[in-house]
GUFI-553894 format. One record per residue (C-alpha): residue number from 1; residue in one letter; chain; x, y, z. Coordinates in nm, 4 decimals. Layout:
+-----+------+------+----------+----------+----------+
! pos ! code ! unit !     east !    north !       up !
+-----+------+------+----------+----------+----------+
! NUM !    A !    A !        X !        Y !        Z !
...
+-----+------+------+----------+----------+----------+
***
This chain:
+-----+------+------+----------+----------+----------+
! pos ! code ! unit !     east !    north !       up !
+-----+------+------+----------+----------+----------+
!   1 !    X !    A !   0.0000 !   0.0000 !   0.0000 !
!   2 !    X !    A !   0.2966 !   0.2245 !  -0.0461 !
!   3 !    X !    A !   0.2313 !   0.5545 !  -0.2133 !
!   4 !    X !    A !  -0.1399 !   0.5509 !  -0.1352 !
!   5 !    X !    A !  -0.1556 !   0.8631 !   0.0782 !
!   6 !    X !    A !   0.0546 !   1.0692 !  -0.1615 !
!   7 !    X !    A !  -0.1345 !   0.9394 !  -0.4638 !
!   8 !    X !    A !  -0.4698 !   1.0063 !  -0.3039 !
!   9 !    X !    A !  -0.3653 !   1.3596 !  -0.2077 !
!  10 !    X !    A !  -0.2696 !   1.4260 !  -0.5698 !
!  11 !    X !    A !  -0.5995 !   1.2754 !  -0.6797 !
!  12 !    X !    A !  -0.7981 !   1.5054 !  -0.4537 !
!  13 !    X !    A !  -0.6082 !   1.8156 !  -0.5604 !
!  14 !    X !    A !  -0.6955 !   1.7423 !  -0.9222 !
!  15 !    X !    A !  -1.0520 !   1.6260 !  -0.8493 !
!  16 !    X !    A !  -1.2090 !   1.9476 !  -0.9717 !
!  17 !    X !    A !  -1.0146 !   1.9353 !  -1.2974 !
!  18 !    X !    A !  -1.1001 !   1.5729 !  -1.3596 !
!  19 !    X !    A !  -1.4657 !   1.6403 !  -1.2831 !
!  20 !    X !    A !  -1.4686 !   1.8591 !  -1.5915 !
!  21 !    X !    A !  -1.3859 !   1.5519 !  -1.7999 !
!  22 !    X !    A !  -1.7208 !   1.4022 !  -1.7050 !
!  23 !    X !    A !  -1.9045 !   1.6606 !  -1.9117 !
!  24 !    X !    A !  -1.7250 !   1.5532 !  -2.2294 !
!  25 !    X !    A !  -1.8004 !   1.2544 !  -2.4524 !
!  26 !    X !    A !  -1.8266 !   0.9233 !  -2.2736 !
!  27 !    X !    A !  -1.5241 !   0.7015 !  -2.3129 !
!  28 !    X !    A !  -1.5366 !   0.3325 !  -2.3958 !
!  29 !    X !    A !  -1.2504 !   0.1890 !  -2.1956 !
!  30 !    X !    A !  -1.0959 !  -0.1126 !  -2.0187 !
!  31 !    X !    A !  -1.2391 !  -0.3946 !  -1.8077 !
!  32 !    X !    A !  -1.4408 !  -0.3590 !  -1.4970 !
!  33 !    X !    A !  -1.7605 !  -0.4962 !  -1.3586 !
!  34 !    X !    A !  -2.0257 !  -0.4672 !  -1.0843 !
!  35 !    X !    A !  -2.0964 !  -0.1258 !  -0.9585 !
!  36 !    X !    A !  -2.2795 !  -0.0941 !  -0.6295 !
!  37 !    X !    A !  -2.6002 !   0.0513 !  -0.5120 !
!  38 !    X !    A !  -2.8424 !   0.0313 !  -0.2365 !
!  39 !    X !    A !  -3.1150 !  -0.2314 !  -0.2325 !
!  40 !    X !    A !  -3.4817 !  -0.1440 !  -0.2486 !
!  41 !    X !    A !  -3.5098 !  -0.1953 !   0.1228 !
!  42 !    X !    A !  -3.2357 !   0.0494 !   0.2113 !
!  43 !    X !    A !  -3.2968 !   0.4098 !   0.3219 !
!  44 !    X !    A !  -3.2460 !   0.6868 !   0.0679 !
!  45 !    X !    A !  -2.9212 !   0.7801 !   0.2357 !
!  46 !    X !    A !  -2.7884 !   0.4389 !   0.1354 !
!  47 !    X !    A !  -2.9234 !   0.4371 !  -0.2198 !
!  48 !    X !    A !  -2.5778 !   0.4471 !  -0.3635 !
!  49 !    X !    A !  -2.2973 !   0.2792 !  -0.5237 !
!  50 !    X !    A !  -1.9257 !   0.2243 !  -0.5035 !
!  51 !    X !    A !  -1.5392 !   0.3416 !  -0.4734 !
!  52 !    X !    A !  -1.1896 !   0.4512 !  -0.3808 !
!  53 !    X !    A !  -0.9230 !   0.2415 !  -0.2304 !
!  54 !    X !    A !  -0.6100 !   0.2075 !  -0.0323 !
!  55 !    X !    A !  -0.2638 !   0.1393 !  -0.1583 !
!  56 !    X !    A !  -0.2800 !   0.3042 !  -0.4999 !
!  57 !    X !    A !  -0.0421 !   0.1495 !  -0.7477 !
!  58 !    X !    A !   0.0132 !   0.2272 !  -1.1132 !
!  59 !    X !    A !   0.1151 !  -0.1276 !  -1.2029 !
!  60 !    X !    A !  -0.1973 !  -0.3122 !  -1.3289 !
!  61 !    X !    A !  -0.0041 !  -0.6389 !  -1.3514 !
!  62 !    X !    A !   0.1089 !  -0.6368 !  -0.9908 !
!  63 !    X !    A !   0.0265 !  -0.9673 !  -0.8265 !
!  64 !    X !    A !  -0.1722 !  -0.9555 !  -0.5000 !
!  65 !    X !    A !   0.0523 !  -0.9364 !  -0.1983 !
!  66 !    X !    A !   0.0161 !  -1.1669 !   0.0990 !
!  67 !    X !    A !  -0.2274 !  -1.0059 !   0.3422 !
!  68 !    X !    A !  -0.2284 !  -1.0338 !   0.7223 !
!  69 !    X !    A !  -0.5110 !  -1.2522 !   0.8591 !
!  70 !    X !    A !  -0.8554 !  -1.0894 !   0.8449 !
!  71 !    X !    A !  -0.9282 !  -1.0656 !   1.2150 !
!  72 !    X !    A !  -1.1039 !  -0.8198 !   1.4428 !
!  73 !    X !    A !  -1.4211 !  -0.7399 !   1.6306 !
!  74 !    X !    A !  -1.7392 !  -0.8718 !   1.4646 !
!  75 !    X !    A !  -1.9100 !  -0.5979 !   1.2631 !
!  76 !    X !    A !  -2.2727 !  -0.5200 !   1.3505 !
!  77 !    X !    A !  -2.4880 !  -0.2262 !   1.2431 !
!  78 !    X !    A !  -2.4529 !   0.1082 !   1.4200 !
!  79 !    X !    A !  -2.1821 !   0.3545 !   1.5216 !
!  80 !    X !    A !  -1.8231 !   0.2414 !   1.4753 !
!  81 !    X !    A !  -1.5550 !   0.3174 !   1.7320 !
!  82 !    X !    A !  -1.2206 !   0.4647 !   1.6226 !
!  83 !    X !    A !  -0.8991 !   0.2623 !   1.6327 !
!  84 !    X !    A !  -1.0925 !  -0.0655 !   1.6623 !
!  85 !    X !    A !  -1.0425 !  -0.3257 !   1.3884 !
!  86 !    X !    A !  -1.3739 !  -0.4611 !   1.2616 !
!  87 !    X !    A !  -1.4290 !  -0.7826 !   1.0672 !
!  88 !    X !    A !  -1.7332 !  -0.8536 !   0.8512 !
!  89 !    X !    A !  -1.9467 !  -1.1509 !   0.9546 !
!  90 !    X !    A !  -2.1446 !  -1.2077 !   0.6334 !
!  91 !    X !    A !  -1.9797 !  -1.0231 !   0.3460 !
!  92 !    X !    A !  -1.7751 !  -1.2392 !   0.1068 !
!  93 !    X !    A !  -1.4844 !  -1.2218 !   0.0876 !
!  94 !    X !    A !  -1.4368 !  -1.1278 !   0.4522 !
!  95 !    X !    A !  -1.3102 !  -0.7735 !   0.5041 !
!  96 !    X !    A !  -1.1545 !  -0.5987 !   0.8011 !
!  97 !    X !    A !  -1.0795 !  -0.2296 !   0.8534 !
!  98 !    X !    A !  -1.0268 !   0.0482 !   1.1092 !
!  99 !    X !    A !  -1.2004 !   0.3895 !   1.1271 !
! 100 !    X !    A !  -1.0371 !   0.6976 !   1.2773 !
! 101 !    X !    A !  -1.3399 !   0.8735 !   1.4310 !
! 102 !    X !    A !  -1.6959 !   0.8002 !   1.5468 !
! 103 !    X !    A !  -1.8711 !   0.9633 !   1.2504 !
! 104 !    X !    A !  -1.9147 !   0.6332 !   1.0655 !
! 105 !    X !    A !  -2.2191 !   0.4066 !   1.0890 !
! 106 !    X !    A !  -2.2249 !   0.0523 !   0.9517 !
! 107 !    X !    A !  -2.5336 !  -0.0564 !   0.7583 !
! 108 !    X !    A !  -2.6303 !  -0.3629 !   0.5550 !
! 109 !    X !    A !  -2.3993 !  -0.5751 !   0.7688 !
! 110 !    X !    A !  -2.6033 !  -0.8964 !   0.7273 !
! 111 !    X !    A !  -2.5618 !  -0.9192 !   0.3502 !
! 112 !    X !    A !  -2.3073 !  -1.1425 !   0.1791 !
! 113 !    X !    A !  -2.2652 !  -0.9014 !  -0.1122 !
! 114 !    X !    A !  -2.3311 !  -0.5497 !   0.0242 !
! 115 !    X !    A !  -2.1794 !  -0.3426 !   0.3051 !
! 116 !    X !    A !  -2.2316 !   0.0317 !   0.3511 !
! 117 !    X !    A !  -2.0462 !   0.2667 !   0.5853 !
! 118 !    X !    A !  -2.2319 !   0.5976 !   0.6073 !
! 119 !    X !    A !  -2.0717 !   0.9255 !   0.7105 !
! 120 !    X !    A !  -2.2933 !   1.0988 !   0.9684 !
! 121 !    X !    A !  -2.2948 !   1.4388 !   1.1422 !
! 122 !    X !    A !  -2.2989 !   1.4440 !   1.5221 !
! 123 !    X !    A !  -2.4576 !   1.7151 !   1.7349 !
! 124 !    X !    A !  -2.6821 !   1.8733 !   1.4743 !
! 125 !    X !    A !  -2.8423 !   1.8381 !   1.1320 !
! 126 !    X !    A !  -2.6090 !   1.7419 !   0.8548 !
! 127 !    X !    A !  -2.6073 !   1.8842 !   0.5021 !
! 128 !    X !    A !  -2.9238 !   1.8293 !   0.2974 !
! 129 !    X !    A !  -2.9508 !   1.5302 !   0.0664 !
! 130 !    X !    A !  -2.8262 !   1.1711 !   0.0944 !
! 131 !    X !    A !  -2.5455 !   1.1127 !   0.3409 !
! 132 !    X !    A !  -2.2017 !   1.0408 !   0.1923 !
! 133 !    X !    A !  -2.1385 !   0.6667 !   0.1930 !
! 134 !    X !    A !  -1.8535 !   0.4230 !   0.1443 !
! 135 !    X !    A !  -1.9848 !   0.1085 !  -0.0226 !
! 136 !    X !    A !  -1.8450 !  -0.2421 !  -0.0702 !
! 137 !    X !    A !  -2.0374 !  -0.4678 !  -0.3068 !
! 138 !    X !    A !  -2.0267 !  -0.7661 !  -0.5377 !
! 139 !    X !    A !  -2.2906 !  -0.7647 !  -0.8121 !
! 140 !    X !    A !  -2.3952 !  -1.0355 !  -1.0518 !
! 141 !    X !    A !  -2.6712 !  -0.8719 !  -1.2609 !
! 142 !    X !    A !  -2.7569 !  -0.5418 !  -1.4298 !
! 143 !    X !    A !  -3.0397 !  -0.4058 !  -1.6485 !
! 144 !    X !    A !  -2.9828 !  -0.3590 !  -2.0215 !
! 145 !    X !    A !  -3.0799 !   0.0086 !  -2.0817 !
! 146 !    X !    A !  -3.1843 !  -0.0797 !  -2.4371 !
! 147 !    X !    A !  -3.4615 !  -0.3144 !  -2.3182 !
! 148 !    X !    A !  -3.7686 !  -0.1319 !  -2.1855 !
! 149 !    X !    A !  -3.9298 !  -0.3960 !  -1.9619 !
! 150 !    X !    A !  -3.7155 !  -0.4245 !  -1.6499 !
! 151 !    X !    A !  -3.7426 !  -0.7995 !  -1.5951 !
! 152 !    X !    A !  -3.6680 !  -0.8676 !  -1.9604 !
! 153 !    X !    A !  -3.3684 !  -0.6330 !  -1.9330 !
! 154 !    X !    A !  -3.2054 !  -0.8368 !  -1.6571 !
! 155 !    X !    A !  -2.8675 !  -0.9703 !  -1.7727 !
! 156 !    X !    A !  -2.5440 !  -1.0971 !  -1.6119 !
! 157 !    X !    A !  -2.3146 !  -0.8142 !  -1.5069 !
! 158 !    X !    A !  -2.0651 !  -0.7443 !  -1.7864 !
! 159 !    X !    A !  -1.7035 !  -0.8455 !  -1.7514 !
! 160 !    X !    A !  -1.6109 !  -0.4889 !  -1.8482 !
! 161 !    X !    A !  -1.8241 !  -0.2780 !  -1.6148 !
! 162 !    X !    A !  -1.6456 !   0.0463 !  -1.6915 !
! 163 !    X !    A !  -1.7179 !   0.0185 !  -2.0645 !
! 164 !    X !    A !  -2.0802 !  -0.0788 !  -1.9916 !
! 165 !    X !    A !  -2.1308 !   0.2203 !  -1.7619 !
! 166 !    X !    A !  -1.9637 !   0.4526 !  -2.0126 !
! 167 !    X !    A !  -2.2271 !   0.3508 !  -2.2693 !
! 168 !    X !    A !  -2.5192 !   0.3858 !  -2.0263 !
! 169 !    X !    A !  -2.7391 !   0.6875 !  -2.1186 !
! 170 !    X !    A !  -2.7934 !   0.7884 !  -1.7532 !
! 171 !    X !    A !  -2.4252 !   0.8256 !  -1.6622 !
! 172 !    X !    A !  -2.1162 !   1.0294 !  -1.7425 !
! 173 !    X !    A !  -1.8002 !   0.8299 !  -1.6788 !
! 174 !    X !    A !  -1.4323 !   0.9286 !  -1.6811 !
! 175 !    X !    A !  -1.1551 !   0.7113 !  -1.8179 !
! 176 !    X !    A !  -1.0303 !   0.4336 !  -1.5914 !
! 177 !    X !    A !  -0.6882 !   0.4030 !  -1.4322 !
! 178 !    X !    A !  -0.5036 !   0.1059 !  -1.2779 !
! 179 !    X !    A !  -0.5026 !   0.0983 !  -0.8968 !
! 180 !    X !    A !  -0.4245 !  -0.1476 !  -0.6205 !
! 181 !    X !    A !  -0.6246 !  -0.1782 !  -0.2977 !
! 182 !    X !    A !  -0.5150 !  -0.3943 !  -0.0053 !
! 183 !    X !    A !  -0.2631 !  -0.5554 !  -0.2388 !
! 184 !    X !    A !  -0.5294 !  -0.6477 !  -0.4966 !
! 185 !    X !    A !  -0.5036 !  -0.4928 !  -0.8468 !
! 186 !    X !    A !  -0.8007 !  -0.3252 !  -1.0119 !
! 187 !    X !    A !  -0.9202 !  -0.0164 !  -1.1974 !
! 188 !    X !    A !  -1.0771 !   0.3091 !  -1.0773 !
! 189 !    X !    A !  -1.2844 !   0.5879 !  -1.2331 !
! 190 !    X !    A !  -1.5254 !   0.8739 !  -1.1571 !
! 191 !    X !    A !  -1.8946 !   0.8711 !  -1.2476 !
! 192 !    X !    A !  -2.1758 !   1.1246 !  -1.2485 !
! 193 !    X !    A !  -2.5461 !   1.0340 !  -1.2628 !
! 194 !    X !    A !  -2.7321 !   1.2571 !  -1.5046 !
! 195 !    X !    A !  -3.0654 !   1.1873 !  -1.6707 !
! 196 !    X !    A !  -3.3931 !   1.3529 !  -1.7709 !
! 197 !    X !    A !  -3.5859 !   1.0290 !  -1.7877 !
! 198 !    X !    A !  -3.4056 !   0.7179 !  -1.6609 !
! 199 !    X !    A !  -3.3757 !   0.4082 !  -1.8759 !
! 200 !    X !    A !  -3.5326 !   0.2168 !  -1.5850 !
! 201 !    X !    A !  -3.6941 !   0.4063 !  -1.2979 !
! 202 !    X !    A !  -3.6702 !   0.2617 !  -0.9471 !
! 203 !    X !    A !  -4.0258 !   0.2472 !  -0.8032 !
! 204 !    X !    A !  -3.8929 !   0.2327 !  -0.4466 !
! 205 !    X !    A !  -3.7449 !   0.5823 !  -0.4784 !
! 206 !    X !    A !  -4.0644 !   0.7222 !  -0.6225 !
! 207 !    X !    A !  -4.2981 !   0.5555 !  -0.3722 !
! 208 !    X !    A !  -4.0962 !   0.6239 !  -0.0577 !
! 209 !    X !    A !  -3.9024 !   0.9421 !  -0.1261 !
! 210 !    X !    A !  -4.0779 !   1.1091 !  -0.4201 !
! 211 !    X !    A !  -3.7448 !   1.1149 !  -0.5987 !
! 212 !    X !    A !  -3.6395 !   0.9593 !  -0.9276 !
! 213 !    X !    A !  -3.3577 !   0.7050 !  -0.9402 !
! 214 !    X !    A !  -3.2122 !   0.5191 !  -1.2338 !
! 215 !    X !    A !  -3.2252 !   0.1440 !  -1.1796 !
! 216 !    X !    A !  -2.8998 !   0.0053 !  -1.3188 !
! 217 !    X !    A !  -2.9544 !  -0.3453 !  -1.1833 !
! 218 !    X !    A !  -3.1473 !  -0.5437 !  -0.9210 !
! 219 !    X !    A !  -2.9308 !  -0.3831 !  -0.6508 !
! 220 !    X !    A !  -2.8045 !  -0.0803 !  -0.8431 !
! 221 !    X !    A !  -3.0122 !   0.2331 !  -0.7927 !
! 222 !    X !    A !  -2.8824 !   0.5920 !  -0.8121 !
! 223 !    X !    A !  -3.0290 !   0.9374 !  -0.7659 !
! 224 !    X !    A !  -2.9898 !   1.1983 !  -1.0375 !
! 225 !    X !    A !  -2.6730 !   1.4113 !  -0.9990 !
! 226 !    X !    A !  -2.4983 !   1.1717 !  -0.7589 !
! 227 !    X !    A !  -2.1175 !   1.1582 !  -0.7858 !
! 228 !    X !    A !  -1.9118 !   0.8440 !  -0.7397 !
! 229 !    X !    A !  -1.5501 !   0.7402 !  -0.7156 !
! 230 !    X !    A !  -1.5459 !   0.3747 !  -0.8135 !
! 231 !    X !    A !  -1.2879 !   0.0980 !  -0.7923 !
! 232 !    X !    A !  -1.3305 !  -0.2584 !  -0.9108 !
! 233 !    X !    A !  -1.0879 !  -0.5174 !  -0.7808 !
! 234 !    X !    A !  -1.0065 !  -0.8330 !  -0.9712 !
! 235 !    X !    A !  -1.0785 !  -1.1267 !  -0.7447 !
! 236 !    X !    A !  -1.2209 !  -1.4727 !  -0.8025 !
! 237 !    X !    A !  -1.5903 !  -1.4744 !  -0.8968 !
! 238 !    X !    A !  -1.7838 !  -1.1482 !  -0.9122 !
! 239 !    X !    A !  -1.5322 !  -0.8638 !  -0.8811 !
! 240 !    X !    A !  -1.5303 !  -0.6622 !  -0.5608 !
! 241 !    X !    A !  -1.6430 !  -0.3028 !  -0.6088 !
! 242 !    X !    A !  -1.5625 !  -0.0266 !  -0.3622 !
! 243 !    X !    A !  -1.7139 !   0.3187 !  -0.4023 !
! 244 !    X !    A !  -1.7466 !   0.6524 !  -0.2320 !
! 245 !    X !    A !  -2.0800 !   0.8165 !  -0.3133 !
! 246 !    X !    A !  -2.1894 !   1.1748 !  -0.2470 !
! 247 !    X !    A !  -2.4260 !   1.4409 !  -0.3800 !
! 248 !    X !    A !  -2.1655 !   1.6821 !  -0.5231 !
! 249 !    X !    A !  -1.8003 !   1.6934 !  -0.6350 !
! 250 !    X !    A !  -1.7070 !   1.8902 !  -0.3227 !
! 251 !    X !    A !  -1.8703 !   1.6388 !  -0.0885 !
! 252 !    X !    A !  -1.7178 !   1.3499 !  -0.2791 !
! 253 !    X !    A !  -1.3684 !   1.4971 !  -0.2355 !
! 254 !    X !    A !  -1.4362 !   1.5484 !   0.1371 !
! 255 !    X !    A !  -1.5601 !   1.1896 !   0.1684 !
! 256 !    X !    A !  -1.2538 !   1.0562 !  -0.0140 !
! 257 !    X !    A !  -1.0308 !   1.2320 !   0.2388 !
! 258 !    X !    A !  -1.1919 !   1.0675 !   0.5424 !
! 259 !    X !    A !  -1.2347 !   0.7323 !   0.3640 !
! 260 !    X !    A !  -0.8642 !   0.7174 !   0.2733 !
! 261 !    X !    A !  -0.7394 !   0.5886 !   0.6113 !
! 262 !    X !    A !  -1.0243 !   0.3362 !   0.6279 !
! 263 !    X !    A !  -0.9267 !   0.1932 !   0.2923 !
! 264 !    X !    A !  -0.5596 !   0.2141 !   0.3756 !
! 265 !    X !    A !  -0.6323 !  -0.0171 !   0.6718 !
! 266 !    X !    A !  -0.8404 !  -0.2562 !   0.4606 !
! 267 !    X !    A !  -0.7602 !  -0.6277 !   0.4567 !
! 268 !    X !    A !  -0.9333 !  -0.8733 !   0.2239 !
! 269 !    X !    A !  -0.9573 !  -1.2482 !   0.2864 !
! 270 !    X !    A !  -0.8484 !  -1.3654 !  -0.0588 !
! 271 !    X !    A !  -0.8758 !  -1.7492 !  -0.0809 !
+-----+------+------+----------+----------+----------+
***
């Protein structure tokens, strides 16, 4: 994980400039896969998706390094305590990490393919809109935006998620770059949700929050104008996706800063 802090700092400094790239033509680029979003049963603040990671590396061919054992205190829902290593009980592969303050809340801790860590404000109301969230997810299916009926549009998640997202009419996606998280190689990119009428509207958003979300897959639902920093790691089976999700470029950059030490501490139980 050498170079992660310096690389992330450089990434944040140039975040505003790179955000401008999102308004240009979509790029059709390298391999990726499942993105991440909240399930229909999750609160609006967790209707999100994926991404950023520890140990940035520019060598896409780097082989995974041997990781320390994934150990720690069992992770349940609720407020997380700083400087305590937590270990997932249900998520596969098992993950462990450490937070540095008590402004994180764990949600979706019973799922084998979704874990969300939400950034909360203590002692008063937080900023309006969905709360910034760090998401870990493995996804097997998406909806083909070219097929109108949602159930008929259900297809296996593409091997190249980045290219698929770049072609999706409801998203603006930057080019991808090679990264390494917890010793595992992958690719990372920025994404912006932007639509007038989504290819597939999520009825849960409309019924419960009177908001419109684009339904990218059975567990992939995003609000208009959400910003994401996404990383997909290459592991056996469905790739592991990690994402930071926020309601503006400024909030995304702020979330990336506080998520950096969490991801820098990340360990993944690779078989």
